[in-house]
C-alpha distance (Angstrom), angle and dihedral (degrees) to the residues before:
residue distance angle dihedral
M1 . . .
D2 3.79 . .
A3 3.79 125.5 .
D4 3.81 94.3 -110.8
K5 3.79 92.5 55.6
E6 3.82 92.9 43.3
L7 3.81 92.3 52.0
R8 3.80 91.5 47.6
E9 3.80 87.8 52.8
L10 3.83 89.6 50.7
V11 3.82 89.2 56.6
A12 3.83 91.5 45.7
E13 3.81 88.9 50.9
R14 3.80 88.2 52.0
V15 3.82 91.8 52.4
A16 3.82 91.1 50.3
A17 3.82 92.0 48.0
V18 3.81 92.4 52.4
A19 3.81 90.4 48.5
T20 3.82 90.0 56.0
K21 3.83 94.8 35.9
D22 3.80 89.2 -120.8
A23 3.81 106.0 162.5
K24 3.82 92.6 171.6
T25 3.81 93.1 61.6
L26 3.80 90.5 49.0
A27 3.81 91.2 48.6
A28 3.80 91.8 49.1
R29 3.82 89.7 64.0
Q30 3.79 93.7 51.6
H31 3.76 123.3 93.5
P32 3.83 111.1 -118.2
D33 3.83 88.1 -112.8
V34 3.81 96.6 43.4
V35 3.80 116.6 155.9
T36 3.80 117.2 -149.2
F37 3.78 134.1 -168.5
N38 3.80 103.8 -173.7
V39 3.79 129.2 177.6
L40 3.80 89.2 -115.9
P41 3.81 123.4 67.2
P42 2.93 140.0 -57.3
L43 3.80 101.4 71.4
H44 3.79 88.4 -124.9
A45 3.78 139.7 -16.0
K46 3.77 132.7 -153.0
G47 3.73 128.5 -156.6
N48 3.74 134.8 31.5
E49 3.81 96.0 -94.9
A50 3.82 94.1 53.1
V51 3.78 91.2 48.9
E52 3.80 93.1 48.0
A53 3.83 90.3 51.9
A54 3.82 91.7 49.4
T55 3.81 90.3 48.0
R56 3.81 92.0 51.6
S57 3.81 89.4 50.1
W58 3.82 90.3 51.1
F59 3.81 91.9 49.5
D60 3.81 91.9 45.8
G61 3.81 90.2 56.3
Y62 3.82 91.6 67.6
A63 3.79 124.3 87.0
S64 3.81 89.4 -172.5
D65 3.75 136.5 42.9
I66 3.79 114.0 -74.9
G67 3.78 117.1 -114.7
Y68 3.81 110.5 -145.3
E69 3.79 118.6 174.2
V70 3.81 123.8 173.5
Q71 3.81 122.4 -149.0
D72 3.79 135.1 176.9
L73 3.80 95.0 18.7
Q74 3.80 111.1 -171.2
V75 3.80 120.2 -172.4
T76 3.79 127.6 -167.2
A77 3.79 122.2 177.8
N78 3.77 136.8 169.5
G79 3.77 117.3 179.0
D80 3.78 109.3 -48.2
V81 3.82 96.9 -14.7
G82 3.79 123.3 82.9
F83 3.78 142.9 164.7
C84 3.79 131.0 -153.1
S85 3.78 121.3 -166.8
F86 3.78 124.8 -177.8
L87 3.75 147.8 139.7
Y88 3.76 119.4 -111.5
H89 3.76 131.6 -164.3
V90 3.78 114.4 -145.6
S91 3.79 122.1 -168.7
G92 3.77 141.7 163.7
T93 3.78 144.2 100.6
L94 3.78 121.6 -72.5
K95 3.79 122.2 -140.3
N96 3.81 88.9 -107.3
G97 3.82 88.8 59.8
A98 3.81 96.3 -106.8
E99 3.78 116.7 138.6
V100 3.81 119.2 -129.4
D101 3.81 116.6 -151.0
M102 3.79 112.3 151.7
W103 3.78 145.3 129.5
V104 3.80 121.9 -127.1
R105 3.81 131.6 -168.1
A106 3.81 114.2 -133.2
T107 3.80 138.6 -174.3
L108 3.79 125.1 -175.7
G109 3.80 121.3 -164.1
C110 3.79 109.8 -157.8
V111 3.79 140.8 -175.3
R112 3.78 128.1 -162.8
E113 3.81 111.7 -130.0
N114 3.79 121.4 177.7
G115 3.81 89.8 -10.8
R116 3.83 94.9 -53.5
W117 3.80 127.1 105.2
L118 3.80 115.1 -128.2
I119 3.80 128.9 -174.2
T120 3.80 112.0 -119.1
H121 3.81 98.4 168.9
D122 3.81 126.0 29.1
H123 3.80 116.8 -177.2
E124 3.81 125.9 178.4
S125 3.79 129.9 175.2
V126 3.77 145.9 163.5
P127 3.81 123.4 -146.1
F128 3.79 119.4 -105.2
D129 3.79 136.7 -150.6
P130 3.82 107.2 -113.0
A131 3.82 91.2 -156.2
T132 3.82 93.5 59.6
G133 3.79 102.8 18.6
L134 3.80 88.6 -130.6
A135 3.79 125.4 134.9
L136 3.79 115.1 -108.1
M137 3.77 98.3 -129.0
N138 3.81 93.1 170.7
A139 3.84 96.6 55.3
T140 3.80 112.3 128.9
P141 3.80 133.2 -172.1
């Protein structure tokens, strides 16, 4: 299998894990020293255990299933280093009744160790309005 196909499968595995709220599968693809910059607090997290705990908290906040759709996936790989960038649409109903319907920008930095791709850097963001300093939660592709 080539690196491009393997990294695309890593992203597809991620989509399936979110759909089933499977934090363990997501954690299994993270390097033990992964660094994350997610759209939800904290500002950043380091290490597989911290990320798995934050993921479980995110999943636990939903009363419904979580919709997670990836678009515009771009993959670049050279040897055992690869990057995936994409947009994802997340949707669902939180336990407090609020509806989630937003697009997020994401980049995954990955390394292949012992034939398996692991995420070493996970960065997510939403655009913001420089005039107000507020996140643009309704931005769409």
